[in-house]
N, CA, C and O atoms as a GROMACS GRO file, in nm:
protein
  552
    1MET      N    1  -2.177   2.023  -4.029
    1MET     CA    2  -2.188   1.893  -3.978
    1MET      C    3  -2.054   1.829  -3.943
    1MET      O    4  -2.035   1.769  -3.837
    2ALA      N    5  -1.961   1.845  -4.038
    2ALA     CA    6  -1.825   1.793  -4.016
    2ALA      C    7  -1.757   1.873  -3.903
    2ALA      O    8  -1.674   1.819  -3.829
    3GLU      N    9  -1.792   1.996  -3.891
    3GLU     CA   10  -1.735   2.078  -3.787
    3GLU      C   11  -1.784   2.032  -3.647
    3GLU      O   12  -1.708   2.029  -3.551
    4ASP      N   13  -1.912   1.996  -3.640
    4ASP     CA   14  -1.969   1.946  -3.514
    4ASP      C   15  -1.901   1.812  -3.477
    4ASP      O   16  -1.870   1.789  -3.360
    5GLU      N   17  -1.880   1.728  -3.571
    5GLU     CA   18  -1.812   1.600  -3.544
    5GLU      C   19  -1.671   1.623  -3.493
    5GLU      O   20  -1.627   1.557  -3.400
    6GLN      N   21  -1.601   1.718  -3.555
    6GLN     CA   22  -1.467   1.753  -3.516
    6GLN      C   23  -1.467   1.811  -3.371
    6GLN      O   24  -1.381   1.778  -3.290
    7ASP      N   25  -1.565   1.896  -3.342
    7ASP     CA   26  -1.576   1.953  -3.207
    7ASP      C   27  -1.608   1.842  -3.103
    7ASP      O   28  -1.551   1.839  -2.994
    8ASN      N   29  -1.699   1.752  -3.141
    8ASN     CA   30  -1.729   1.639  -3.051
    8ASN      C   31  -1.609   1.553  -3.024
    8ASN      O   32  -1.584   1.512  -2.911
    9ARG      N   33  -1.532   1.525  -3.132
    9ARG     CA   34  -1.414   1.445  -3.117
    9ARG      C   35  -1.311   1.513  -3.029
    9ARG      O   36  -1.249   1.450  -2.944
   10ALA      N   37  -1.294   1.644  -3.051
   10ALA     CA   38  -1.197   1.720  -2.971
   10ALA      C   39  -1.243   1.723  -2.826
   10ALA      O   40  -1.160   1.709  -2.736
   11ALA      N   41  -1.371   1.741  -2.800
   11ALA     CA   42  -1.424   1.738  -2.663
   11ALA      C   43  -1.403   1.602  -2.598
   11ALA      O   44  -1.362   1.592  -2.482
   12LYS      N   45  -1.431   1.498  -2.674
   12LYS     CA   46  -1.410   1.358  -2.618
   12LYS      C   47  -1.263   1.331  -2.588
   12LYS      O   48  -1.229   1.272  -2.486
   13LEU      N   49  -1.174   1.375  -2.678
   13LEU     CA   50  -1.027   1.360  -2.651
   13LEU      C   51  -0.986   1.438  -2.528
   13LEU      O   52  -0.901   1.393  -2.450
   14ASP      N   53  -1.043   1.552  -2.509
   14ASP     CA   54  -1.014   1.637  -2.395
   14ASP      C   55  -1.055   1.566  -2.268
   14ASP      O   56  -0.979   1.561  -2.171
   15ILE      N   57  -1.175   1.512  -2.267
   15ILE     CA   58  -1.222   1.437  -2.151
   15ILE      C   59  -1.139   1.314  -2.125
   15ILE      O   60  -1.106   1.285  -2.010
   16LEU      N   61  -1.104   1.240  -2.230
   16LEU     CA   62  -1.021   1.122  -2.211
   16LEU      C   63  -0.882   1.162  -2.160
   16LEU      O   64  -0.822   1.090  -2.080
   17GLY      N   65  -0.832   1.276  -2.206
   17GLY     CA   66  -0.702   1.324  -2.161
   17GLY      C   67  -0.706   1.357  -2.007
   17GLY      O   68  -0.611   1.329  -1.933
   18ARG      N   69  -0.817   1.416  -1.964
   18ARG     CA   70  -0.834   1.446  -1.823
   18ARG      C   71  -0.839   1.316  -1.743
   18ARG      O   72  -0.774   1.304  -1.639
   19GLN      N   73  -0.914   1.220  -1.791
   19GLN     CA   74  -0.925   1.092  -1.724
   19GLN      C   75  -0.788   1.024  -1.719
   19GLN      O   76  -0.752   0.964  -1.618
   20LEU      N   77  -0.712   1.033  -1.828
   20LEU     CA   78  -0.580   0.975  -1.828
   20LEU      C   79  -0.491   1.037  -1.720
   20LEU      O   80  -0.417   0.967  -1.652
   21THR      N   81  -0.498   1.169  -1.707
   21THR     CA   82  -0.417   1.241  -1.609
   21THR      C   83  -0.461   1.196  -1.466
   21THR      O   84  -0.376   1.173  -1.380
   22GLU      N   85  -0.592   1.186  -1.443
   22GLU     CA   86  -0.641   1.146  -1.310
   22GLU      C   87  -0.599   1.005  -1.278
   22GLU      O   88  -0.555   0.978  -1.166
   23LEU      N   89  -0.611   0.914  -1.376
   23LEU     CA   90  -0.576   0.771  -1.347
   23LEU      C   91  -0.422   0.763  -1.321
   23LEU      O   92  -0.377   0.687  -1.236
   24ASN      N   93  -0.348   0.840  -1.394
   24ASN     CA   94  -0.201   0.840  -1.379
   24ASN      C   95  -0.169   0.891  -1.233
   24ASN      O   96  -0.084   0.833  -1.164
   25ASN      N   97  -0.236   0.997  -1.191
   25ASN     CA   98  -0.213   1.049  -1.057
   25ASN      C   99  -0.254   0.944  -0.951
   25ASN      O  100  -0.185   0.923  -0.851
   26ARG      N  101  -0.364   0.882  -0.976
   26ARG     CA  102  -0.411   0.778  -0.882
   26ARG      C  103  -0.315   0.660  -0.868
   26ARG      O  104  -0.284   0.616  -0.758
   27SER      N  105  -0.269   0.610  -0.980
   27SER     CA  106  -0.175   0.501  -0.976
   27SER      C  107  -0.044   0.541  -0.909
   27SER      O  108   0.015   0.459  -0.838
   28ARG      N  109   0.002   0.660  -0.929
   28ARG     CA  110   0.122   0.708  -0.859
   28ARG      C  111   0.097   0.719  -0.709
   28ARG      O  112   0.185   0.688  -0.629
   29TRP      N  113  -0.022   0.764  -0.670
   29TRP     CA  114  -0.052   0.775  -0.525
   29TRP      C  115  -0.055   0.636  -0.463
   29TRP      O  116  -0.001   0.616  -0.355
   30TYR      N  117  -0.118   0.537  -0.531
   30TYR     CA  118  -0.116   0.399  -0.480
   30TYR      C  119   0.025   0.349  -0.464
   30TYR      O  120   0.060   0.290  -0.361
   31SER      N  121   0.110   0.372  -0.568
   31SER     CA  122   0.248   0.324  -0.561
   31SER      C  123   0.322   0.386  -0.442
   31SER      O  124   0.396   0.318  -0.371
   32THR      N  125   0.300   0.516  -0.422
   32THR     CA  126   0.367   0.584  -0.309
   32THR      C  127   0.321   0.519  -0.173
   32THR      O  128   0.402   0.496  -0.082
   33GLN      N  129   0.192   0.491  -0.166
   33GLN     CA  130   0.144   0.431  -0.038
   33GLN      C  131   0.202   0.295  -0.018
   33GLN      O  132   0.227   0.256   0.096
   34LEU      N  133   0.226   0.220  -0.125
   34LEU     CA  134   0.284   0.083  -0.112
   34LEU      C  135   0.431   0.091  -0.058
   34LEU      O  136   0.483  -0.005  -0.003
   35TRP      N  137   0.492   0.203  -0.077
   35TRP     CA  138   0.628   0.218  -0.022
   35TRP      C  139   0.628   0.276   0.121
   35TRP      O  140   0.702   0.231   0.208
   36THR      N  141   0.544   0.379   0.140
   36THR     CA  142   0.552   0.447   0.267
   36THR      C  143   0.484   0.379   0.383
   36THR      O  144   0.532   0.387   0.496
   37VAL      N  145   0.373   0.313   0.358
   37VAL     CA  146   0.298   0.245   0.469
   37VAL      C  147   0.387   0.141   0.540
   37VAL      O  148   0.393   0.144   0.663
   38PRO      N  149   0.456   0.048   0.468
   38PRO     CA  150   0.536  -0.051   0.541
   38PRO      C  151   0.643   0.012   0.626
   38PRO      O  152   0.664  -0.025   0.742
   39PHE      N  153   0.713   0.109   0.566
   39PHE     CA  154   0.822   0.173   0.642
   39PHE      C  155   0.772   0.253   0.760
   39PHE      O  156   0.840   0.261   0.862
   40THR      N  157   0.654   0.313   0.747
   40THR     CA  158   0.595   0.384   0.857
   40THR      C  159   0.560   0.286   0.972
   40THR      O  160   0.591   0.311   1.089
   41TYR      N  161   0.493   0.175   0.934
   41TYR     CA  162   0.459   0.072   1.033
   41TYR      C  163   0.580   0.022   1.109
   41TYR      O  164   0.581   0.016   1.232
   42LEU      N  165   0.684  -0.013   1.031
   42LEU     CA  166   0.805  -0.066   1.099
   42LEU      C  167   0.874   0.041   1.184
   42LEU      O  168   0.924   0.010   1.292
   43GLY      N  169   0.878   0.166   1.137
   43GLY     CA  170   0.934   0.271   1.215
   43GLY      C  171   0.862   0.302   1.339
   43GLY      O  172   0.925   0.317   1.444
   44VAL      N  173   0.727   0.314   1.333
   44VAL     CA  174   0.649   0.336   1.453
   44VAL      C  175   0.654   0.221   1.551
   44VAL      O  176   0.658   0.241   1.673
   45SER      N  177   0.653   0.100   1.496
   45SER     CA  178   0.663  -0.018   1.587
   45SER      C  179   0.801  -0.014   1.660
   45SER      O  180   0.809  -0.042   1.780
   46ALA      N  181   0.903   0.019   1.589
   46ALA     CA  182   1.040   0.028   1.654
   46ALA      C  183   1.041   0.136   1.762
   46ALA      O  184   1.098   0.116   1.869
   47ILE      N  185   0.982   0.247   1.735
   47ILE     CA  186   0.978   0.355   1.834
   47ILE      C  187   0.900   0.310   1.960
   47ILE      O  188   0.943   0.331   2.074
   48ILE      N  189   0.788   0.251   1.937
   48ILE     CA  190   0.704   0.201   2.050
   48ILE      C  191   0.782   0.102   2.131
   48ILE      O  192   0.793   0.116   2.253
   49LEU      N  193   0.837   0.001   2.066
   49LEU     CA  194   0.906  -0.107   2.134
   49LEU      C  195   1.032  -0.056   2.204
   49LEU      O  196   1.065  -0.104   2.312
   50MET      N  197   1.102   0.038   2.144
   50MET     CA  198   1.220   0.093   2.210
   50MET      C  199   1.182   0.168   2.337
   50MET      O  200   1.255   0.165   2.437
   51GLY      N  201   1.069   0.234   2.333
   51GLY     CA  202   1.024   0.304   2.454
   51GLY      C  203   0.997   0.205   2.569
   51GLY      O  204   1.030   0.234   2.684
   52PHE      N  205   0.939   0.090   2.538
   52PHE     CA  206   0.916  -0.011   2.639
   52PHE      C  207   1.050  -0.074   2.685
   52PHE      O  208   1.070  -0.100   2.804
   53LEU      N  209   1.137  -0.098   2.592
   53LEU     CA  210   1.269  -0.161   2.626
   53LEU      C  211   1.351  -0.065   2.708
   53LEU      O  212   1.421  -0.108   2.799
   54LYS      N  213   1.347   0.064   2.680
   54LYS     CA  214   1.423   0.164   2.755
   54LYS      C  215   1.379   0.171   2.899
   54LYS      O  216   1.460   0.193   2.989
   55GLU      N  217   1.251   0.153   2.921
   55GLU     CA  218   1.197   0.154   3.053
   55GLU      C  219   1.210   0.020   3.126
   55GLU      O  220   1.180   0.009   3.245
   56ALA      N  221   1.254  -0.079   3.053
   56ALA     CA  222   1.260  -0.217   3.105
   56ALA      C  223   1.124  -0.260   3.161
   56ALA      O  224   1.115  -0.317   3.269
   57SER      N  225   1.018  -0.229   3.082
   57SER     CA  226   0.881  -0.249   3.127
   57SER      C  227   0.846  -0.400   3.128
   57SER      O  228   0.888  -0.479   3.044
   58GLU      N  229   0.766  -0.430   3.226
   58GLU     CA  230   0.716  -0.572   3.233
   58GLU      C  231   0.599  -0.586   3.137
   58GLU      O  232   0.552  -0.698   3.116
   59HIS      N  233   0.552  -0.481   3.081
   59HIS     CA  234   0.435  -0.485   2.988
   59HIS      C  235   0.482  -0.484   2.843
   59HIS      O  236   0.403  -0.450   2.755
   60LEU      N  237   0.602  -0.517   2.816
   60LEU     CA  238   0.652  -0.523   2.678
   60LEU      C  239   0.569  -0.619   2.593
   60LEU      O  240   0.548  -0.595   2.474
   61TRP      N  241   0.523  -0.726   2.656
   61TRP     CA  242   0.443  -0.823   2.581
   61TRP      C  243   0.314  -0.759   2.524
   61TRP      O  244   0.268  -0.800   2.418
   62ILE      N  245   0.257  -0.664   2.592
   62ILE     CA  246   0.137  -0.598   2.545
   62ILE      C  247   0.171  -0.518   2.416
   62ILE      O  248   0.096  -0.520   2.318
   63ALA      N  249   0.285  -0.449   2.421
   63ALA     CA  250   0.327  -0.366   2.305
   63ALA      C  251   0.356  -0.460   2.188
   63ALA      O  252   0.317  -0.431   2.075
   64LEU      N  253   0.422  -0.570   2.212
   64LEU     CA  254   0.451  -0.665   2.104
   64LEU      C  255   0.327  -0.718   2.039
   64LEU      O  256   0.317  -0.720   1.916
   65ILE      N  257   0.231  -0.762   2.120
   65ILE     CA  258   0.106  -0.816   2.064
   65ILE      C  259   0.032  -0.704   1.990
   65ILE      O  260  -0.022  -0.725   1.881
   66ALA      N  261   0.032  -0.587   2.048
   66ALA     CA  262  -0.040  -0.472   1.980
   66ALA      C  263   0.026  -0.439   1.846
   66ALA      O  264  -0.041  -0.412   1.747
   67CYS      N  265   0.156  -0.442   1.845
   67CYS     CA  266   0.227  -0.415   1.714
   67CYS      C  267   0.198  -0.528   1.613
   67CYS      O  268   0.186  -0.503   1.493
   68GLY      N  269   0.186  -0.646   1.661
   68GLY     CA  270   0.149  -0.759   1.573
   68GLY      C  271   0.007  -0.746   1.522
   68GLY      O  272  -0.019  -0.772   1.404
   69LEU      N  273  -0.085  -0.706   1.610
   69LEU     CA  274  -0.222  -0.687   1.565
   69LEU      C  275  -0.237  -0.574   1.464
   69LEU      O  276  -0.310  -0.585   1.365
   70ILE      N  277  -0.166  -0.467   1.491
   70ILE     CA  278  -0.165  -0.354   1.397
   70ILE      C  279  -0.105  -0.398   1.265
   70ILE      O  280  -0.149  -0.353   1.159
   71GLY      N  281  -0.007  -0.482   1.270
   71GLY     CA  282   0.058  -0.537   1.148
   71GLY      C  283  -0.041  -0.612   1.057
   71GLY      O  284  -0.036  -0.603   0.935
   72VAL      N  285  -0.132  -0.686   1.124
   72VAL     CA  286  -0.234  -0.758   1.045
   72VAL      C  287  -0.316  -0.660   0.966
   72VAL      O  288  -0.342  -0.682   0.847
   73PHE      N  289  -0.359  -0.551   1.030
   73PHE     CA  290  -0.443  -0.448   0.966
   73PHE      C  291  -0.360  -0.378   0.859
   73PHE      O  292  -0.414  -0.341   0.755
   74VAL      N  293  -0.231  -0.357   0.882
   74VAL     CA  294  -0.147  -0.289   0.783
   74VAL      C  295  -0.134  -0.378   0.656
   74VAL      O  296  -0.143  -0.328   0.544
   75VAL      N  297  -0.114  -0.507   0.675
   75VAL     CA  298  -0.113  -0.598   0.557
   75VAL      C  299  -0.244  -0.596   0.482
   75VAL      O  300  -0.244  -0.592   0.359
   76TRP      N  301  -0.356  -0.599   0.553
   76TRP     CA  302  -0.485  -0.596   0.493
   76TRP      C  303  -0.500  -0.463   0.412
   76TRP      O  304  -0.549  -0.464   0.299
   77HIS      N  305  -0.458  -0.356   0.471
   77HIS     CA  306  -0.460  -0.227   0.403
   77HIS      C  307  -0.374  -0.225   0.281
   77HIS      O  308  -0.414  -0.172   0.177
   78LEU      N  309  -0.254  -0.283   0.291
   78LEU     CA  310  -0.160  -0.288   0.175
   78LEU      C  311  -0.221  -0.370   0.062
   78LEU      O  312  -0.207  -0.332  -0.054
   79LYS      N  313  -0.286  -0.479   0.093
   79LYS     CA  314  -0.351  -0.559  -0.013
   79LYS      C  315  -0.461  -0.479  -0.079
   79LYS      O  316  -0.479  -0.491  -0.200
   80GLY      N  317  -0.535  -0.400  -0.008
   80GLY     CA  318  -0.637  -0.311  -0.071
   80GLY      C  319  -0.571  -0.208  -0.160
   80GLY      O  320  -0.620  -0.180  -0.270
   81ILE      N  321  -0.462  -0.151  -0.116
   81ILE     CA  322  -0.391  -0.053  -0.197
   81ILE      C  323  -0.339  -0.120  -0.322
   81ILE      O  324  -0.348  -0.063  -0.431
   82GLN      N  325  -0.283  -0.240  -0.308
   82GLN     CA  326  -0.230  -0.311  -0.423
   82GLN      C  327  -0.348  -0.337  -0.528
   82GLN      O  328  -0.329  -0.322  -0.649
   83ASP      N  329  -0.462  -0.375  -0.478
   83ASP     CA  330  -0.575  -0.400  -0.568
   83ASP      C  331  -0.617  -0.271  -0.637
   83ASP      O  332  -0.649  -0.270  -0.756
   84GLY      N  333  -0.618  -0.159  -0.559
   84GLY     CA  334  -0.655  -0.030  -0.620
   84GLY      C  335  -0.556   0.010  -0.727
   84GLY      O  336  -0.594   0.063  -0.831
   85GLU      N  337  -0.429  -0.014  -0.701
   85GLU     CA  338  -0.329   0.022  -0.802
   85GLU      C  339  -0.348  -0.060  -0.923
   85GLU      O  340  -0.339  -0.006  -1.033
   86LYS      N  341  -0.374  -0.189  -0.913
   86LYS     CA  342  -0.397  -0.273  -1.031
   86LYS      C  343  -0.519  -0.223  -1.111
   86LYS      O  344  -0.516  -0.218  -1.234
   87ARG      N  345  -0.623  -0.186  -1.041
   87ARG     CA  346  -0.744  -0.137  -1.111
   87ARG      C  347  -0.714  -0.002  -1.182
   87ARG      O  348  -0.760   0.020  -1.294
   88ALA      N  349  -0.638   0.086  -1.118
   88ALA     CA  350  -0.602   0.216  -1.177
   88ALA      C  351  -0.517   0.194  -1.301
   88ALA      O  352  -0.542   0.257  -1.404
   89VAL      N  353  -0.420   0.109  -1.294
   89VAL     CA  354  -0.328   0.084  -1.402
   89VAL      C  355  -0.402   0.016  -1.520
   89VAL      O  356  -0.381   0.050  -1.636
   90ASN      N  357  -0.490  -0.084  -1.486
   90ASN     CA  358  -0.566  -0.146  -1.594
   90ASN      C  359  -0.657  -0.047  -1.662
   90ASN      O  360  -0.669  -0.049  -1.785
   91ALA      N  361  -0.723   0.040  -1.588
   91ALA     CA  362  -0.806   0.144  -1.651
   91ALA      C  363  -0.723   0.240  -1.733
   91ALA      O  364  -0.767   0.288  -1.837
   92LEU      N  365  -0.600   0.269  -1.683
   92LEU     CA  366  -0.511   0.359  -1.755
   92LEU      C  367  -0.470   0.297  -1.886
   92LEU      O  368  -0.465   0.366  -1.988
   93MET      N  369  -0.441   0.168  -1.886
   93MET     CA  370  -0.403   0.101  -2.012
   93MET      C  371  -0.516   0.092  -2.108
   93MET      O  372  -0.496   0.105  -2.229
   94GLU      N  373  -0.637   0.070  -2.057
   94GLU     CA  374  -0.753   0.068  -2.144
   94GLU      C  375  -0.780   0.204  -2.207
   94GLU      O  376  -0.816   0.214  -2.324
   95LEU      N  377  -0.762   0.310  -2.128
   95LEU     CA  378  -0.783   0.445  -2.182
   95LEU      C  379  -0.674   0.477  -2.283
   95LEU      O  380  -0.702   0.543  -2.383
   96GLU      N  381  -0.554   0.434  -2.261
   96GLU     CA  382  -0.444   0.457  -2.360
   96GLU      C  383  -0.478   0.390  -2.494
   96GLU      O  384  -0.449   0.444  -2.601
   97LYS      N  385  -0.539   0.275  -2.488
   97LYS     CA  386  -0.581   0.206  -2.609
   97LYS      C  387  -0.685   0.288  -2.682
   97LYS      O  388  -0.678   0.305  -2.804
   98GLN      N  389  -0.785   0.341  -2.605
   98GLN     CA  390  -0.890   0.419  -2.665
   98GLN      C  391  -0.836   0.544  -2.734
   98GLN      O  392  -0.881   0.581  -2.843
   99ILE      N  393  -0.739   0.607  -2.673
   99ILE     CA  394  -0.682   0.727  -2.733
   99ILE      C  395  -0.592   0.697  -2.849
   99ILE      O  396  -0.575   0.778  -2.940
  100GLY      N  397  -0.530   0.576  -2.846
  100GLY     CA  398  -0.440   0.536  -2.951
  100GLY      C  399  -0.298   0.548  -2.911
  100GLY      O  400  -0.209   0.545  -2.997
  101LEU      N  401  -0.273   0.563  -2.783
  101LEU     CA  402  -0.135   0.568  -2.730
  101LEU      C  403  -0.081   0.431  -2.706
  101LEU      O  404  -0.157   0.339  -2.674
  102PRO      N  405   0.049   0.414  -2.720
  102PRO     CA  406   0.104   0.278  -2.686
  102PRO      C  407   0.090   0.257  -2.535
  102PRO      O  408   0.117   0.346  -2.454
  103THR      N  409   0.047   0.135  -2.501
  103THR     CA  410   0.029   0.106  -2.361
  103THR      C  411   0.158   0.051  -2.298
  103THR      O  412   0.232  -0.027  -2.358
  104ALA      N  413   0.180   0.094  -2.176
  104ALA     CA  414   0.298   0.044  -2.099
  104ALA      C  415   0.266  -0.096  -2.044
  104ALA      O  416   0.150  -0.132  -2.026
  105LYS      N  417   0.368  -0.168  -2.019
  105LYS     CA  418   0.351  -0.302  -1.955
  105LYS      C  419   0.345  -0.280  -1.807
  105LYS      O  420   0.422  -0.201  -1.752
  106TYR      N  421   0.252  -0.350  -1.742
  106TYR     CA  422   0.234  -0.342  -1.596
  106TYR      C  423   0.311  -0.454  -1.525
  106TYR      O  424   0.269  -0.570  -1.531
  107THR      N  425   0.416  -0.422  -1.462
  107THR     CA  426   0.487  -0.517  -1.379
  107THR      C  427   0.505  -0.458  -1.242
  107THR      O  428   0.550  -0.345  -1.226
  108ARG      N  429   0.467  -0.540  -1.139
  108ARG     CA  430   0.472  -0.483  -1.005
  108ARG      C  431   0.527  -0.592  -0.913
  108ARG      O  432   0.452  -0.679  -0.868
  109ILE      N  433   0.661  -0.589  -0.884
  109ILE     CA  434   0.716  -0.682  -0.792
  109ILE      C  435   0.787  -0.613  -0.680
  109ILE      O  436   0.831  -0.678  -0.585
  110CYS      N  437   0.800  -0.479  -0.690
  110CYS     CA  438   0.885  -0.403  -0.598
  110CYS      C  439   0.834  -0.405  -0.452
  110CYS      O  440   0.912  -0.411  -0.357
  111GLU      N  441   0.701  -0.399  -0.437
  111GLU     CA  442   0.650  -0.387  -0.294
  111GLU      C  443   0.624  -0.527  -0.238
  111GLU      O  444   0.597  -0.538  -0.118
  112SER      N  445   0.630  -0.629  -0.313
  112SER     CA  446   0.608  -0.763  -0.256
  112SER      C  447   0.704  -0.795  -0.143
  112SER      O  448   0.659  -0.849  -0.042
  113PRO      N  449   0.833  -0.765  -0.152
  113PRO     CA  450   0.923  -0.784  -0.040
  113PRO      C  451   0.885  -0.698   0.083
  113PRO      O  452   0.903  -0.741   0.197
  114LEU      N  453   0.832  -0.579   0.059
  114LEU     CA  454   0.791  -0.495   0.170
  114LEU      C  455   0.671  -0.556   0.247
  114LEU      O  456   0.668  -0.559   0.370
  115ILE      N  457   0.572  -0.604   0.168
  115ILE     CA  458   0.458  -0.667   0.226
  115ILE      C  459   0.500  -0.791   0.306
  115ILE      O  460   0.449  -0.816   0.415
  116ALA      N  461   0.596  -0.869   0.247
  116ALA     CA  462   0.643  -0.985   0.316
  116ALA      C  463   0.718  -0.947   0.445
  116ALA      O  464   0.706  -1.016   0.546
  117ALA      N  465   0.793  -0.838   0.441
  117ALA     CA  466   0.864  -0.790   0.563
  117ALA      C  467   0.762  -0.755   0.671
  117ALA      O  468   0.782  -0.788   0.788
  118VAL      N  469   0.653  -0.689   0.633
  118VAL     CA  470   0.547  -0.654   0.735
  118VAL      C  471   0.493  -0.786   0.790
  118VAL      O  472   0.475  -0.797   0.911
  119TRP      N  473   0.465  -0.887   0.705
  119TRP     CA  474   0.412  -1.011   0.761
  119TRP      C  475   0.512  -1.077   0.852
  119TRP      O  476   0.473  -1.130   0.956
  120VAL      N  477   0.641  -1.075   0.816
  120VAL     CA  478   0.741  -1.140   0.904
  120VAL      C  479   0.746  -1.072   1.040
  120VAL      O  480   0.747  -1.138   1.143
  121PHE      N  481   0.749  -0.937   1.039
  121PHE     CA  482   0.754  -0.865   1.163
  121PHE      C  483   0.621  -0.885   1.246
  121PHE      O  484   0.625  -0.891   1.369
  122THR      N  485   0.512  -0.893   1.180
  122THR     CA  486   0.385  -0.914   1.245
  122THR      C  487   0.387  -1.046   1.319
  122THR      O  488   0.351  -1.053   1.436
  123VAL      N  489   0.429  -1.147   1.253
  123VAL     CA  490   0.435  -1.281   1.314
  123VAL      C  491   0.543  -1.280   1.427
  123VAL      O  492   0.520  -1.336   1.535
  124LEU      N  493   0.655  -1.219   1.402
  124LEU     CA  494   0.763  -1.211   1.502
  124LEU      C  495   0.713  -1.140   1.626
  124LEU      O  496   0.738  -1.187   1.737
  125PHE      N  497   0.642  -1.026   1.610
  125PHE     CA  498   0.589  -0.952   1.725
  125PHE      C  499   0.492  -1.036   1.806
  125PHE      O  500   0.497  -1.038   1.929
  126PHE      N  501   0.402  -1.108   1.735
  126PHE     CA  502   0.307  -1.196   1.806
  126PHE      C  503   0.380  -1.310   1.878
  126PHE      O  504   0.346  -1.341   1.993
  127LEU      N  505   0.475  -1.370   1.815
  127LEU     CA  506   0.545  -1.482   1.880
  127LEU      C  507   0.622  -1.435   2.003
  127LEU      O  508   0.618  -1.498   2.109
  128LEU      N  509   0.693  -1.322   1.988
  128LEU     CA  510   0.769  -1.270   2.100
  128LEU      C  511   0.677  -1.225   2.212
  128LEU      O  512   0.711  -1.241   2.329
  129GLY      N  513   0.562  -1.168   2.180
  129GLY     CA  514   0.464  -1.130   2.283
  129GLY      C  515   0.417  -1.249   2.358
  129GLY      O  516   0.415  -1.247   2.481
  130VAL      N  517   0.379  -1.357   2.285
  130VAL     CA  518   0.323  -1.477   2.348
  130VAL      C  519   0.436  -1.538   2.431
  130VAL      O  520   0.411  -1.580   2.544
  131LEU      N  521   0.554  -1.544   2.383
  131LEU     CA  522   0.670  -1.602   2.457
  131LEU      C  523   0.690  -1.524   2.588
  131LEU      O  524   0.709  -1.584   2.694
  132LEU      N  525   0.684  -1.392   2.581
  132LEU     CA  526   0.703  -1.313   2.706
  132LEU      C  527   0.590  -1.334   2.803
  132LEU      O  528   0.614  -1.337   2.924
  133VAL      N  529   0.469  -1.349   2.757
  133VAL     CA  530   0.357  -1.373   2.843
  133VAL      C  531   0.377  -1.508   2.915
  133VAL      O  532   0.361  -1.519   3.036
  134ARG      N  533   0.412  -1.609   2.837
  134ARG     CA  534   0.436  -1.742   2.896
  134ARG      C  535   0.548  -1.734   3.004
  134ARG      O  536   0.533  -1.788   3.114
  135CYS      N  537   0.657  -1.666   2.971
  135CYS     CA  538   0.772  -1.659   3.064
  135CYS      C  539   0.731  -1.578   3.190
  135CYS      O  540   0.775  -1.608   3.301
  136GLN      N  541   0.648  -1.479   3.170
  136GLN     CA  542   0.612  -1.388   3.281
  136GLN      C  543   0.517  -1.456   3.380
  136GLN      O  544   0.524  -1.433   3.500
  137PHE      N  545   0.429  -1.539   3.326
  137PHE     CA  546   0.326  -1.602   3.408
  137PHE      C  547   0.357  -1.744   3.446
  137PHE      O  548   0.271  -1.814   3.499
  138CYS      N  549   0.477  -1.789   3.420
  138CYS     CA  550   0.519  -1.926   3.453
  138CYS      C  551   0.586  -1.927   3.587
  138CYS      O  552   0.629  -2.033   3.634
   0.00000   0.00000   0.00000
């Protein structure tokens, strides 16, 4: 009987350990996305806009407004990733309590400036696009 309890406890700890590993991997993946997505958006936007500037295209306003629109979706996506990261870390901390491990403190301020930068560029792209449209059709 005691042996069965010990086996059940060992099996439960093994399962909790696997969950801990999976939640740790998931939280790291979310953190990675919070860094790479803003830089990718800004880099791709720069490449697209430089292509239009290099050609001295009269359709630069379309590219600016498109980059601004994509920026809205990028911020929306980043907020979802941020929520997913919070859920993963909270579940990780809860699991650490169950196992009896000391829980780490969750502080996340690193990506807030990146999300703010995406917002700033999104608004800037929209404003510049609207300004170019007004200048072009006046």
